[in-house]
N, C-alpha and C positions, 0 to 999 in steps of 0.2 A: 291965644295968639298963634299957636301952631297950626290951627285950622286955616287961619287967614293966609299963612305962608304957603300951605299946601294948595289952597284954592288959587292963590296968585300964581304959583308955579304951573298949575294946570292951565290957567288962562293964558299965561305967556307961551306955553307949549302950543296951545291951539292957535294963538296969534301967529307964532313963527311958522306953523304948518300952513296956515292960510296964506301968509306972505310968500312962502316957498312955492305953493301951488300957483299963485298969481304970477310969480316970476317965471316959473316953468312954462306956464301958458303963454306968457308974452314972448319968451324965447321960441316956443314951438310955432307961434303965429309968424314971427319974423322969418324963421326957416322956411315955412310953407310959402310965404309971399316971395321970398327970394327964389325958391325953386320954380314957382309959377312964372315969375318974371323971366327967368332963364329959359324956360320952355317957350314962352311967347317970343322972346328974342330969337331963339333958334328956329322956330317955325317961320318967323318973318324972313330970316336969312335964307332958309331953304326955299321958301316960296319965291323970293326974288331970284334966286339961282335958277329955279325951275322955269319961271316966266322968261328969263333971259335966254335959256336954252331953247325953249319953245319958239321964241321969236327968231333966234338964229336959225333953227331948223326950218321954220316957215320961210325965212328969207332965202335960205339955200335951196329949198325945194322950189320956190317961186322963180329963182334965177336959172335953175337948171331945166325947167320945162316951159313950154309955151303956155300962154294963158288959156284956160279952158273956156269954151263957148258957154254962154249963159244957158242954163237948162230951163226949159219951160215944161210945164205939165200939160198933157193933152186936155182939151176941153172934155168935160163930163157930158156924155150923151144921155139923153133921157130915154127911159124905157117905154117909148110910145108903141 
């Protein structure tokens, strides 16, 4: 009987170790996903701010100077 108890204790220790590893992995994944979500949200916020600033700058630049004439490229002459 003592061997059975020792084997059982070892099996329980392995089981607890495996459960702890699974729990730690689950927590690590949750932390990783939370950080990734925060980065995506911050990136979206900063992108929106940048686009709004660019639009405001373009509007201010457009209002302060006259419209530029449409540029055309000269026709390509053949090498006859």
